[in-house]
N, CA, C and O atoms as CSV, one atom per row, in Angstrom:
chain,resi,resn,atom,element,x,y,z
A,1,MET,N,N,98.816,96.406,89.909
A,1,MET,CA,C,99.216,95.599,90.902
A,1,MET,C,C,100.330,95.757,91.577
A,1,MET,O,O,101.359,95.450,90.975
A,2,ILE,N,N,100.430,96.156,92.681
A,2,ILE,CA,C,101.693,96.065,93.034
A,2,ILE,C,C,102.241,95.088,93.469
A,2,ILE,O,O,101.555,94.358,94.185
A,3,VAL,N,N,103.816,94.670,93.176
A,3,VAL,CA,C,104.520,94.076,93.868
A,3,VAL,C,C,105.735,93.798,94.467
A,3,VAL,O,O,106.600,94.407,93.839
A,4,LEU,N,N,106.375,92.954,95.693
A,4,LEU,CA,C,106.998,93.123,96.173
A,4,LEU,C,C,108.176,92.054,95.688
A,4,LEU,O,O,108.132,90.999,96.321
A,5,ALA,N,N,108.979,92.115,94.916
A,5,ALA,CA,C,110.211,91.424,94.629
A,5,ALA,C,C,111.364,91.232,95.343
A,5,ALA,O,O,111.912,92.300,95.620
A,6,GLU,N,N,111.810,90.461,95.657
A,6,GLU,CA,C,113.280,90.087,96.307
A,6,GLU,C,C,114.270,89.327,95.789
A,6,GLU,O,O,114.244,88.165,95.382
A,7,ILE,N,N,115.030,90.012,95.843
A,7,ILE,CA,C,116.159,89.149,94.564
A,7,ILE,C,C,117.184,88.709,96.267
A,7,ILE,O,O,117.388,89.194,97.379
A,8,ARG,N,N,117.500,87.654,95.553
A,8,ARG,CA,C,118.140,86.912,96.230
A,8,ARG,C,C,119.796,86.393,95.515
A,8,ARG,O,O,119.716,85.571,94.602
A,9,TYR,N,N,121.234,86.869,95.929
A,9,TYR,CA,C,122.221,86.449,95.150
A,9,TYR,C,C,122.723,85.034,95.384
A,9,TYR,O,O,122.925,84.668,96.542
A,10,THR,N,N,122.927,84.250,94.408
A,10,THR,CA,C,123.445,82.619,94.398
A,10,THR,C,C,124.488,82.993,94.026
A,10,THR,O,O,124.945,82.161,93.242
A,11,GLN,N,N,125.262,83.974,94.190
A,11,GLN,CA,C,126.544,84.217,93.957
A,11,GLN,C,C,127.932,84.907,94.619
A,11,GLN,O,O,127.654,86.050,94.980
A,12,PRO,N,N,129.256,84.591,94.875
A,12,PRO,CA,C,129.769,85.644,95.986
A,12,PRO,C,C,129.400,86.961,95.562
A,12,PRO,O,O,128.659,87.064,94.585
A,13,LEU,N,N,129.853,88.087,96.220
A,13,LEU,CA,C,129.035,89.263,95.547
A,13,LEU,C,C,130.204,89.948,95.200
A,13,LEU,O,O,130.116,91.125,94.851
A,14,GLU,N,N,131.469,89.283,95.254
A,14,GLU,CA,C,132.531,89.692,94.122
A,14,GLU,C,C,131.921,89.525,93.026
A,14,GLU,O,O,131.955,90.554,92.352
A,15,THR,N,N,131.243,88.482,92.426
A,15,THR,CA,C,130.602,87.565,90.682
A,15,THR,C,C,129.144,88.962,91.017
A,15,THR,O,O,128.606,89.232,89.943
A,16,VAL,N,N,128.629,89.636,92.018
A,16,VAL,CA,C,127.572,89.978,91.919
A,16,VAL,C,C,127.887,91.294,91.494
A,16,VAL,O,O,127.669,91.500,90.300
A,17,VAL,N,N,128.185,91.912,91.926
A,17,VAL,CA,C,128.914,93.448,91.668
A,17,VAL,C,C,129.796,93.547,89.993
A,17,VAL,O,O,130.257,94.579,89.504
A,18,ALA,N,N,129.827,92.258,89.426
A,18,ALA,CA,C,130.485,92.440,88.250
A,18,ALA,C,C,129.405,92.576,86.954
A,18,ALA,O,O,129.554,92.541,85.733
A,19,HIS,N,N,128.320,92.738,87.786
A,19,HIS,CA,C,126.718,92.581,87.155
A,19,HIS,C,C,126.671,94.088,87.076
A,19,HIS,O,O,126.698,94.618,85.965
A,20,THR,N,N,126.621,94.621,87.879
A,20,THR,CA,C,125.437,95.588,89.087
A,20,THR,C,C,125.463,96.655,87.759
A,20,THR,O,O,124.299,97.055,87.769
A,21,GLU,N,N,125.822,97.019,87.154
A,21,GLU,CA,C,126.028,98.256,86.295
A,21,GLU,C,C,124.779,97.789,85.662
A,21,GLU,O,O,123.628,98.204,85.798
A,22,ALA,N,N,125.346,96.667,84.814
A,22,ALA,CA,C,124.391,96.270,83.925
A,22,ALA,C,C,123.095,96.394,84.489
A,22,ALA,O,O,122.473,97.456,84.527
A,23,HIS,N,N,122.676,95.270,84.942
A,23,HIS,CA,C,121.322,95.177,86.130
A,23,HIS,C,C,120.775,96.775,86.803
A,23,HIS,O,O,119.742,96.744,87.471
A,24,ARG,N,N,121.307,97.793,86.657
A,24,ARG,CA,C,121.157,98.839,86.894
A,24,ARG,C,C,120.444,99.866,86.412
A,24,ARG,O,O,119.460,100.541,86.718
A,25,ALA,N,N,121.533,99.742,85.256
A,25,ALA,CA,C,120.977,100.147,83.603
A,25,ALA,C,C,119.645,99.206,83.621
A,25,ALA,O,O,118.753,100.048,83.524
A,26,TYR,N,N,119.117,98.145,83.679
A,26,TYR,CA,C,118.288,97.509,82.937
A,26,TYR,C,C,116.389,97.806,84.334
A,26,TYR,O,O,115.188,97.584,84.181
A,27,LEU,N,N,117.074,98.259,85.245
A,27,LEU,CA,C,115.940,98.618,85.872
A,27,LEU,C,C,115.831,100.219,85.731
A,27,LEU,O,O,114.665,100.581,85.568
A,28,ARG,N,N,116.626,101.093,85.752
A,28,ARG,CA,C,116.284,101.888,85.259
A,28,ARG,C,C,115.492,102.370,84.319
A,28,ARG,O,O,114.673,103.283,84.421
A,29,GLU,N,N,115.832,101.562,83.166
A,29,GLU,CA,C,114.986,101.854,81.466
A,29,GLU,C,C,113.470,101.375,82.360
A,29,GLU,O,O,112.585,102.226,82.284
A,30,LEU,N,N,113.025,99.758,83.403
A,30,LEU,CA,C,111.723,99.575,83.806
A,30,LEU,C,C,111.247,100.943,84.521
A,30,LEU,O,O,110.043,101.155,84.375
A,31,HIS,N,N,111.830,101.745,85.134
A,31,HIS,CA,C,111.603,102.767,86.163
A,31,HIS,C,C,110.720,104.132,84.455
A,31,HIS,O,O,109.550,104.317,84.121
A,32,ALA,N,N,111.807,104.603,84.002
A,32,ALA,CA,C,111.159,105.156,82.600
A,32,ALA,C,C,110.353,104.414,82.320
A,32,ALA,O,O,109.589,105.298,81.932
A,33,ARG,N,N,109.400,102.890,82.038
A,33,ARG,CA,C,108.479,102.591,81.718
A,33,ARG,C,C,107.753,102.914,82.241
A,33,ARG,O,O,106.635,102.915,81.726
A,34,GLY,N,N,108.005,103.582,84.137
A,34,GLY,CA,C,106.690,102.994,84.976
A,34,GLY,C,C,106.507,101.620,85.359
A,34,GLY,O,O,105.343,101.328,85.634
A,35,ARG,N,N,107.329,100.737,85.442
A,35,ARG,CA,C,107.360,99.644,85.869
A,35,ARG,C,C,108.009,99.500,87.320
A,35,ARG,O,O,107.103,99.167,88.084
A,36,LEU,N,N,109.028,99.600,87.893
A,36,LEU,CA,C,109.822,100.099,88.421
A,36,LEU,C,C,109.691,101.624,89.806
A,36,LEU,O,O,110.404,102.624,89.885
A,37,VAL,N,N,108.731,101.285,90.524
A,37,VAL,CA,C,108.818,102.720,91.568
A,37,VAL,C,C,110.039,102.768,92.517
A,37,VAL,O,O,110.555,103.876,92.664
A,38,LEU,N,N,110.503,101.849,93.097
A,38,LEU,CA,C,111.994,101.982,93.985
A,38,LEU,C,C,112.150,100.434,94.025
A,38,LEU,O,O,111.352,99.497,94.045
A,39,SER,N,N,113.373,100.539,94.028
A,39,SER,CA,C,114.628,99.803,94.297
A,39,SER,C,C,116.030,99.972,94.876
A,39,SER,O,O,116.634,100.955,94.446
A,40,GLY,N,N,116.684,99.189,95.789
A,40,GLY,CA,C,118.035,99.238,96.173
A,40,GLY,C,C,118.464,97.720,96.746
A,40,GLY,O,O,118.016,96.653,96.327
A,41,PRO,N,N,119.307,97.878,97.660
A,41,PRO,CA,C,120.296,96.781,97.703
A,41,PRO,C,C,119.583,96.673,99.012
A,41,PRO,O,O,118.812,97.556,99.387
A,42,LEU,N,N,119.920,95.213,99.962
A,42,LEU,CA,C,119.470,95.962,101.703
A,42,LEU,C,C,120.626,95.202,101.926
A,42,LEU,O,O,121.084,94.448,101.067
A,43,GLU,N,N,121.208,95.391,103.227
A,43,GLU,CA,C,122.220,95.431,104.067
A,43,GLU,C,C,122.045,94.291,105.284
A,43,GLU,O,O,120.926,93.975,105.686
A,44,PRO,N,N,123.224,93.736,105.800
A,44,PRO,CA,C,123.424,93.564,104.537
A,44,PRO,C,C,123.469,92.754,103.370
A,44,PRO,O,O,122.609,91.883,103.237
A,45,ARG,N,N,124.358,92.915,102.496
A,45,ARG,CA,C,124.674,92.986,100.953
A,45,ARG,C,C,124.075,91.321,100.153
A,45,ARG,O,O,124.752,90.700,99.334
A,46,THR,N,N,122.784,90.913,100.618
A,46,THR,CA,C,122.417,89.585,100.419
A,46,THR,C,C,121.569,89.796,99.282
A,46,THR,O,O,120.914,88.931,98.700
A,47,GLY,N,N,121.626,90.830,99.056
A,47,GLY,CA,C,120.434,90.808,97.677
A,47,GLY,C,C,119.627,92.448,97.471
A,47,GLY,O,O,120.246,93.506,97.579
A,48,GLY,N,N,118.375,92.361,97.207
A,48,GLY,CA,C,117.958,93.613,97.639
A,48,GLY,C,C,116.398,93.575,96.700
A,48,GLY,O,O,116.296,92.853,95.707
A,49,VAL,N,N,115.407,94.337,97.121
A,49,VAL,CA,C,114.091,94.947,97.299
A,49,VAL,C,C,113.767,95.571,95.607
A,49,VAL,O,O,114.497,96.341,94.983
A,50,LEU,N,N,112.816,95.134,95.267
A,50,LEU,CA,C,112.370,96.021,93.647
A,50,LEU,C,C,110.881,96.445,94.483
A,50,LEU,O,O,110.507,95.748,95.426
A,51,ILE,N,N,110.175,97.520,94.080
A,51,ILE,CA,C,108.576,97.893,93.826
A,51,ILE,C,C,108.494,98.166,93.146
A,51,ILE,O,O,108.823,99.283,92.747
A,52,LEU,N,N,107.657,96.732,92.179
A,52,LEU,CA,C,107.215,97.048,90.489
A,52,LEU,C,C,105.306,97.614,91.104
A,52,LEU,O,O,104.647,97.631,92.144
A,53,CYS,N,N,105.125,98.063,89.337
A,53,CYS,CA,C,103.991,98.251,89.270
A,53,CYS,C,C,103.734,97.753,87.984
A,53,CYS,O,O,104.236,98.286,86.995
A,54,VAL,N,N,102.781,96.491,87.890
A,54,VAL,CA,C,102.543,95.577,87.346
A,54,VAL,C,C,101.335,95.113,86.574
A,54,VAL,O,O,100.342,95.497,87.192
A,55,GLU,N,N,101.007,94.475,85.525
A,55,GLU,CA,C,99.556,94.112,85.076
A,55,GLU,C,C,99.330,93.158,85.948
A,55,GLU,O,O,98.278,93.152,86.587
A,56,ASP,N,N,100.580,91.903,86.163
A,56,ASP,CA,C,99.973,90.634,87.150
A,56,ASP,C,C,101.521,89.897,87.762
A,56,ASP,O,O,102.629,90.336,87.453
A,57,LEU,N,N,101.319,88.870,88.549
A,57,LEU,CA,C,102.669,88.511,88.514
A,57,LEU,C,C,103.326,87.971,87.579
A,57,LEU,O,O,104.545,87.808,87.634
A,58,ALA,N,N,102.658,87.658,86.690
A,58,ALA,CA,C,103.913,87.258,85.534
A,58,ALA,C,C,104.776,87.948,84.502
A,58,ALA,O,O,105.797,87.513,83.970
A,59,GLU,N,N,103.982,89.468,84.267
A,59,GLU,CA,C,105.199,90.275,84.227
A,59,GLU,C,C,106.317,90.957,84.688
A,59,GLU,O,O,107.106,91.774,84.212
A,60,ALA,N,N,106.120,90.233,86.040
A,60,ALA,CA,C,106.599,89.885,87.096
A,60,ALA,C,C,107.903,89.744,86.563
A,60,ALA,O,O,108.731,90.464,86.005
A,61,ALA,N,N,107.791,88.486,86.954
A,61,ALA,CA,C,108.692,87.197,86.000
A,61,ALA,C,C,109.249,87.448,84.865
A,61,ALA,O,O,110.465,87.484,84.675
A,62,THR,N,N,108.166,87.684,83.834
A,62,THR,CA,C,109.789,88.115,82.848
A,62,THR,C,C,110.559,89.447,82.768
A,62,THR,O,O,111.570,89.721,82.122
A,63,MET,N,N,109.658,90.362,83.771
A,63,MET,CA,C,111.092,91.518,83.836
A,63,MET,C,C,111.673,90.802,84.468
A,63,MET,O,O,112.634,90.557,83.739
A,64,ALA,N,N,111.865,89.997,85.751
A,64,ALA,CA,C,112.627,89.135,86.263
A,64,ALA,C,C,113.763,88.566,85.390
A,64,ALA,O,O,114.900,89.032,85.470
A,65,ALA,N,N,113.441,87.528,84.533
A,65,ALA,CA,C,114.241,86.605,83.722
A,65,ALA,C,C,114.702,87.635,82.404
A,65,ALA,O,O,115.009,87.128,81.325
A,66,ARG,N,N,114.712,88.549,82.529
A,66,ARG,CA,C,115.173,89.547,81.997
A,66,ARG,C,C,116.676,90.560,82.165
A,66,ARG,O,O,117.462,90.993,81.321
A,67,ASP,N,N,116.610,90.692,83.855
A,67,ASP,CA,C,117.427,90.776,84.366
A,67,ASP,C,C,118.785,90.507,84.544
A,67,ASP,O,O,119.119,89.766,85.468
A,68,PRO,N,N,119.869,91.143,83.576
A,68,PRO,CA,C,120.891,91.270,83.787
A,68,PRO,C,C,121.666,90.007,84.767
A,68,PRO,O,O,122.533,89.188,84.464
A,69,PHE,N,N,121.029,90.228,85.885
A,69,PHE,CA,C,121.567,89.707,87.317
A,69,PHE,C,C,121.118,87.923,87.285
A,69,PHE,O,O,121.623,86.930,87.809
A,70,THR,N,N,120.082,88.113,86.511
A,70,THR,CA,C,118.997,86.057,86.532
A,70,THR,C,C,119.611,86.009,85.132
A,70,THR,O,O,119.538,84.849,84.728
A,71,LEU,N,N,120.268,86.929,84.106
A,71,LEU,CA,C,120.932,85.922,82.843
A,71,LEU,C,C,122.519,85.716,82.964
A,71,LEU,O,O,123.093,84.847,82.308
A,72,ALA,N,N,123.116,86.485,83.756
A,72,ALA,CA,C,124.428,85.599,84.547
A,72,ALA,C,C,124.352,84.693,84.960
A,72,ALA,O,O,125.023,83.839,84.381
A,73,GLY,N,N,123.296,84.069,86.551
A,73,GLY,CA,C,123.062,83.529,86.900
A,73,GLY,C,C,123.940,83.609,88.790
A,73,GLY,O,O,124.516,82.834,89.554
A,74,VAL,N,N,123.462,85.280,88.745
A,74,VAL,CA,C,123.893,86.013,89.811
A,74,VAL,C,C,122.732,85.380,90.838
A,74,VAL,O,O,122.813,84.977,91.998
A,75,ALA,N,N,121.927,85.445,90.157
A,75,ALA,CA,C,120.452,86.236,91.307
A,75,ALA,C,C,119.571,85.498,91.504
A,75,ALA,O,O,119.493,84.744,90.535
A,76,ASP,N,N,118.462,85.162,92.603
A,76,ASP,CA,C,117.238,84.612,92.606
A,76,ASP,C,C,116.400,85.509,92.447
A,76,ASP,O,O,117.058,86.544,92.556
A,77,TYR,N,N,114.974,85.873,92.187
A,77,TYR,CA,C,114.062,86.550,92.424
A,77,TYR,C,C,112.367,85.623,92.943
A,77,TYR,O,O,111.710,84.743,92.387
A,78,SER,N,N,112.210,86.329,94.144
A,78,SER,CA,C,110.648,85.625,94.355
A,78,SER,C,C,109.738,86.973,94.320
A,78,SER,O,O,110.317,88.054,94.426
A,79,PHE,N,N,108.503,86.934,94.191
A,79,PHE,CA,C,107.534,87.871,94.238
A,79,PHE,C,C,106.654,87.237,95.529
A,79,PHE,O,O,106.695,86.204,96.198
A,80,ARG,N,N,105.644,88.742,95.476
A,80,ARG,CA,C,104.789,88.862,96.347
A,80,ARG,C,C,103.943,90.120,96.138
A,80,ARG,O,O,104.544,91.194,96.157
A,81,GLU,N,N,102.123,90.113,95.868
A,81,GLU,CA,C,101.797,90.840,95.800
A,81,GLU,C,C,101.575,91.611,96.937
A,81,GLU,O,O,101.414,91.109,98.049
A,82,TRP,N,N,101.559,92.803,96.713
A,82,TRP,CA,C,101.623,93.632,97.740
A,82,TRP,C,C,100.425,94.931,97.843
A,82,TRP,O,O,100.444,95.853,97.027
A,83,ARG,N,N,99.326,94.849,99.037
A,83,ARG,CA,C,98.225,95.689,98.564
A,83,ARG,C,C,98.741,97.271,99.812
A,83,ARG,O,O,99.075,96.698,100.850
A,84,PRO,N,N,98.816,98.010,99.921
A,84,PRO,CA,C,99.309,99.247,100.974
A,84,PRO,C,C,97.747,99.525,101.303
A,84,PRO,O,O,96.763,99.682,100.581
A,85,VAL,N,N,97.904,99.519,102.407
A,85,VAL,CA,C,97.026,100.606,103.791
A,85,VAL,C,C,97.401,101.777,103.603
A,85,VAL,O,O,96.891,102.649,102.900
A,86,VAL,N,N,98.409,101.803,104.312
A,86,VAL,CA,C,98.485,102.874,105.207
A,86,VAL,C,C,99.635,103.727,104.033
A,86,VAL,O,O,100.742,103.316,103.687
A,87,GLY,N,N,99.196,104.539,103.756
A,87,GLY,CA,C,99.579,105.702,102.528
A,87,GLY,C,C,99.395,105.141,100.634
A,87,GLY,O,O,99.911,105.555,99.596
A,88,ALA,N,N,98.410,104.048,100.940
A,88,ALA,CA,C,97.786,104.504,99.620
A,88,ALA,C,C,97.022,104.922,98.418
A,88,ALA,O,O,96.479,104.433,97.427
A,89,GLU,N,N,97.278,106.225,99.069
A,89,GLU,CA,C,97.436,107.013,97.934
A,89,GLU,C,C,98.573,107.369,96.680
A,89,GLU,O,O,98.663,107.899,95.572
A,90,LEU,N,N,99.514,106.517,97.944
A,90,LEU,CA,C,100.779,106.959,96.788
A,90,LEU,C,C,100.837,105.620,95.604
A,90,LEU,O,O,101.400,105.543,94.512
A,91,ALA,N,N,100.050,104.716,96.317
A,91,ALA,CA,C,100.468,103.515,95.128
A,91,ALA,C,C,98.876,104.059,94.161
A,91,ALA,O,O,98.757,103.369,93.149
A,92,ALA,N,N,98.096,104.781,94.271
A,92,ALA,CA,C,97.294,104.937,93.709
A,92,ALA,C,C,98.114,105.832,92.015
A,92,ALA,O,O,97.930,105.835,90.798
A,93,ALA,N,N,98.972,106.417,92.975
A,93,ALA,CA,C,99.850,107.438,92.006
A,93,ALA,C,C,100.685,106.596,91.337
A,93,ALA,O,O,100.912,106.731,90.135
A,94,TRP,N,N,101.209,105.653,92.078
A,94,TRP,CA,C,102.052,104.980,90.657
A,94,TRP,C,C,100.899,104.134,89.925
A,94,TRP,O,O,101.049,103.975,88.713
A,95,GLU,N,N,100.347,103.862,90.221
A,95,GLU,CA,C,99.657,102.894,89.177
A,95,GLU,C,C,98.777,103.855,87.989
A,95,GLU,O,O,98.232,103.304,87.033
A,96,GLU,N,N,98.729,105.334,88.195
A,96,GLU,CA,C,98.259,106.735,87.099
A,96,GLU,C,C,99.393,106.296,86.255
A,96,GLU,O,O,99.249,106.014,85.066
A,97,THR,N,N,100.627,106.236,86.941
A,97,THR,CA,C,101.874,106.619,86.577
A,97,THR,C,C,102.425,105.548,85.660
A,97,THR,O,O,102.894,105.965,84.601
A,98,ARG,N,N,102.453,104.296,85.868
A,98,ARG,CA,C,102.185,102.706,85.086
A,98,ARG,C,C,101.277,102.658,83.938
A,98,ARG,O,O,101.624,102.181,82.858
A,99,ARG,N,N,100.334,103.056,84.120
A,99,ARG,CA,C,99.113,103.669,83.160
A,99,ARG,C,C,99.179,104.154,81.626
A,99,ARG,O,O,98.846,103.713,80.526
A,100,ALA,N,N,99.836,105.391,82.195
A,100,ALA,CA,C,100.176,106.885,81.421
A,100,ALA,C,C,101.437,105.844,80.464
A,100,ALA,O,O,101.386,105.714,79.241
A,101,HIS,N,N,102.355,105.287,81.236
A,101,HIS,CA,C,103.487,104.838,80.305
A,101,HIS,C,C,103.546,103.748,79.908
A,101,HIS,O,O,104.561,103.167,79.522
A,102,THR,N,N,102.136,103.221,79.972
A,102,THR,CA,C,101.476,102.206,78.884
A,102,THR,C,C,100.937,102.398,77.788
A,102,THR,O,O,99.907,103.070,77.730
A,103,PRO,N,N,101.764,101.611,76.172
A,103,PRO,CA,C,100.971,102.449,75.311
A,103,PRO,C,C,100.039,101.299,74.652
A,103,PRO,O,O,99.181,101.600,73.822
C-alpha cells in the first residue's frame, strides 16, 4: 500500500531544526529498507510530506512513532492511503522494491 504521510511542525522552526539531522538519518534508514519512496519539506516550512510503501496504516503509524521528530515532540503525523492512477507503473515498481527489502 502507498501512504501519503504529512508531517506538521508543532514547535517553532528553530526547535524543529535542532532535530532535523536525526530525522533525516531515520528517513534514510526507511528508504534503505524500501519503505520510504520520497520525502521533503513543504514551503513555507511548516512541515513535510513522505510517500511510504508499507503493508498497512499501522506500519506507517509505527514508523512515525519512532521518528526523532515525534520522539522530541516537535511534529505530528497524519496519513492517507493513496492509489495512484496516472503513473501507476511507478507505484508497482515501488511495491516490488518494498517486497525485495522485506525479510
